[in-house]
C-alpha positions in Angstrom: -19.1 -7.5 9.5 -17.4 -7.7 6.1 -13.6 -7.6 6.4 -11.9 -4.9 4.2 -9.7 -6.5 1.5 -5.9 -6.0 1.5 -6.3 -3.6 -1.5 -8.7 -1.5 0.6 -6.3 -1.5 3.5 -3.3 -0.4 1.3 -5.4 2.2 -0.4 -6.5 3.8 2.8 -3.2 3.7 4.6 -0.9 4.5 1.6 -3.0 7.1 -0.1 -4.1 9.0 3.1 -1.2 10.9 4.8 -0.3 9.7 8.3 -0.8 13.2 9.6 -4.5 12.7 9.2 -4.5 9.4 11.1 -6.8 10.8 13.9 -9.4 11.5 11.2 -9.0 8.1 9.8 -9.7 6.6 13.2 -12.8 8.7 13.5 -14.1 7.6 10.1 -13.3 4.0 10.9 -15.2 4.2 14.1 -18.2 6.0 12.5 -18.4 3.3 9.7 -17.9 0.4 12.1 -14.9 -0.9 10.3 -13.4 -2.4 13.4 -9.9 -1.0 12.7 -7.7 1.7 14.1 -4.2 3.2 13.7 -1.7 2.8 16.5 2.1 3.4 17.0 4.1 0.7 15.2 6.4 -1.1 17.8 7.0 -4.2 15.7 10.7 -5.3 15.4 12.6 -4.0 12.3 12.3 -6.2 9.2 14.2 -5.1 6.1 12.2 -4.6 2.8 12.3 -7.6 0.5 12.0 -5.5 -2.7 14.5 -2.7 -3.3 14.1 -0.4 -6.3 11.4 1.8 -7.8 8.2 1.7 -9.8 4.9 3.4 -10.5 1.6 1.6 -9.8 -1.2 2.8 -12.1 -4.6 2.0 -10.4 -7.8 2.1 -12.4 -10.9 2.1 -10.3 -14.2 0.8 -11.7 -17.8 0.7 -10.5 -20.5 -1.4 -12.0 -21.0 0.9 -14.9 -17.6 2.6 -15.9 -14.3 3.9 -14.7 -14.5 6.2 -11.8 -13.8 9.9 -12.3 -10.9 9.8 -9.7 -9.2 7.1 -11.8 -6.5 6.4 -12.6 -4.6 6.9 -9.4 -0.9 6.8 -9.5 1.4 5.5 -6.7 5.1 5.9 -7.0 7.3 3.8 -4.8 11.0 3.8 -3.9 12.6 1.5 -1.3 15.9 0.5 0.1 16.4 -2.1 2.9 15.3 0.3 5.6 13.6 3.3 3.9 10.5 3.7 1.8 9.2 6.7 -0.2 5.6 6.7 -1.5 4.1 9.4 -3.7 0.4 9.4 -4.6 -1.5 11.4 -7.2 -4.9 11.6 -8.8 -6.3 13.3 -12.0 -5.9 17.1 -11.5 -3.3 16.9 -8.8 -0.2 17.6 -10.9 2.3 19.5 -8.9 0.4 18.9 -5.7 1.4 15.3 -5.0 2.1 14.3 -1.3 5.1 12.1 -0.6 5.4 10.0 2.5 8.9 8.9 3.7 9.0 6.0 6.2 12.1 5.2 8.2 11.5 1.5 9.2 14.4 1.3 11.6 13.8 4.5 13.4 10.0 4.1 13.3 9.4 7.6 11.9 7.1 8.9 9.0 7.6 12.1 7.3 4.9 13.8 5.1 6.7 15.9 2.5 4.9 18.8 0.9 5.9 21.8 -1.3 3.6 24.9 -1.2 2.8 27.3 -4.1 5.9 29.4 -3.4 8.3 26.3 -3.5 8.8 26.1 0.3 9.3 22.5 1.4 8.1 21.1 4.6 8.5 17.7 6.3 5.9 16.8 9.0 7.4 14.3 11.3 5.4 11.8 13.3 5.7 8.3 14.8 5.2 5.4 12.3 1.8 3.9 12.5 0.2 0.5 11.7 -3.3 -0.5 11.2 -4.8 -3.0 13.6 -8.2 -4.8 13.3 -10.2 -4.7 16.5 -13.9 -5.7 15.8 -14.7 -3.8 19.0 -18.4 -3.5 17.9 -18.7 -7.2 17.9 -16.5 -7.8 20.9 -14.7 -10.8 19.4 -11.2 -11.5 17.9 -10.6 -10.5 14.3 -11.4 -13.3 11.8 -8.5 -14.9 9.9 -8.1 -14.3 6.2 -9.1 -17.3 4.1 -7.5 -16.1 0.9 -5.8 -18.9 -0.9 -3.5 -18.6 -3.9 -3.2 -20.9 -6.9 -0.3 -20.8 -9.3 -1.5 -21.7 -12.9 0.3 -22.8 -16.0 -0.8 -19.7 -18.0 2.1 -17.4 -19.2 2.5 -14.0 -20.9 5.4 -11.6 -21.2 5.3 -8.1 -19.7 8.1 -5.6 -20.2 10.5 -8.5 -21.0 9.5 -10.6 -18.0 7.8 -13.9 -18.4 4.8 -13.7 -16.1 2.6 -16.6 -14.6 -1.0 -16.2 -13.8 -1.7 -16.5 -10.0 -5.3 -16.5 -8.6 -6.2 -15.7 -5.1 -9.7 -16.7 -3.9 -11.4 -15.9 -0.5 -14.6 -14.8 1.0 -13.7 -11.1 0.4 -13.3 -11.6 -3.3 -10.8 -12.7 -6.2 -7.3 -11.4 -6.9 -5.8 -12.2 -10.3 -2.2 -11.4 -11.0 0.4 -11.8 -13.7 3.5 -12.5 -11.6 7.1 -12.2 -12.8 8.8 -15.1 -10.9 12.3 -13.7 -11.5 11.6 -10.6 -9.4 11.1 -10.1 -5.7 7.7 -8.7 -5.0 7.0 -5.5 -3.0 3.4 -6.4 -1.9 4.3 -8.0 1.4 6.5 -5.0 2.1 3.6 -2.7 1.4 1.2 -4.7 3.6 3.9 -4.7 6.4 4.0 -0.9 6.4 0.3 -0.9 7.4 0.3 -4.2 9.1 -3.0 -5.4 10.5 -3.5 -7.8 13.3 -4.0 -10.6 10.8 -0.7 -12.7 10.5 -2.4 -15.2 8.3 -3.1 -12.6 5.6 0.4 -11.2 5.9 1.9 -14.7 5.5 -0.4 -15.3 2.5 0.7 -12.1 0.8 4.4 -13.0 1.4 3.6 -16.4 -0.4 2.8 -14.7 -3.7 5.8 -16.0 -5.7 7.3 -12.9 -7.3 6.2 -9.5 -8.5 2.7 -9.0 -10.0 3.2 -6.6 -12.9 -0.6 -6.6 -13.5 -3.3 -7.5 -11.2 -7.1 -7.2 -10.7 -9.1 -7.2 -7.4 -12.8 -8.0 -7.5 -14.5 -7.8 -4.2 -17.2 -10.3 -3.3 -20.4 -9.3 -5.2 -18.4 -8.0 -8.2 -19.8 -4.5 -8.1 -16.5 -2.6 -8.0 -13.0 -3.7 -9.1 -9.5 -2.4 -9.2 -7.0 -3.0 -12.1 -3.3 -2.2 -11.5 -0.4 -1.9 -13.9 3.2 -1.6 -12.9 5.1 1.0 -14.9 8.7 2.4 -14.9 10.0 -0.6 -12.9 13.7 -0.3 -11.9 14.6 -3.2 -9.5 17.8 -2.9 -7.6 19.5 -0.1 -5.6 18.0 3.3 -5.1 20.0 6.6 -4.9 20.2 7.6 -1.3 19.2 11.2 -2.3 15.6 9.9 -2.9 15.2 9.6 0.9 17.1 12.9 1.8 15.3 15.6 3.8 17.8 18.2 2.7 16.1 21.6 1.9 13.0 20.6 4.0 11.9 22.5 7.1 11.3 19.8 9.7 8.2 20.1 11.8 7.9 17.5 14.6 4.5 16.5 15.6 5.0 14.0 18.4 1.4 13.7 19.5 0.0 13.0 16.0 
């Protein structure tokens, strides 16, 4: 079985709302992905990156850029709170926000209807685990290895170093600002799989990749990402406020 890449895991878990996790589990089972979503009972670990940015994700197939591209992911984080907003072409005004309380282990899907009514659907924080139940064997460890090169270029005033990650799943190439703390280990932590090796390797990327490309094994598809509107540092607490939202608790979701 081919193991989904870290980019695939993040795309599934960050773009898809947690309220639809039972559907995700059904899809995973049907496709034999060997993964499922469960309650997150891991000890609290504060975010490494605090601040805000927009990730612009361009999706390509073997011919051209896909019609749902580019996708935009907006990200805000404090030590214990994270807000993610996703959007695709044609979704202006209908973006979904996901608020995660890392200490309390809660997630809130924030929505605004056509009349301006705001709702917050509350559910337990989930994490993704790799099971490989179809093969009845423990999940394989990631073999992704990162190499820091001597190539440099400047992006938005930050001197970036080219870092290359190679593994059986594909090749990750990033331009990393070594003067900034990166958010990618935090993002992987939010959807943590049962693969501590991969989590450790993502934590080892030395800084913040302001541009990166993921090419899966075979090279048919690829993803190119650009970091925009980067504001490292403190985030206004109002970003994470639920004031004005009607809270709907969904304990069994």
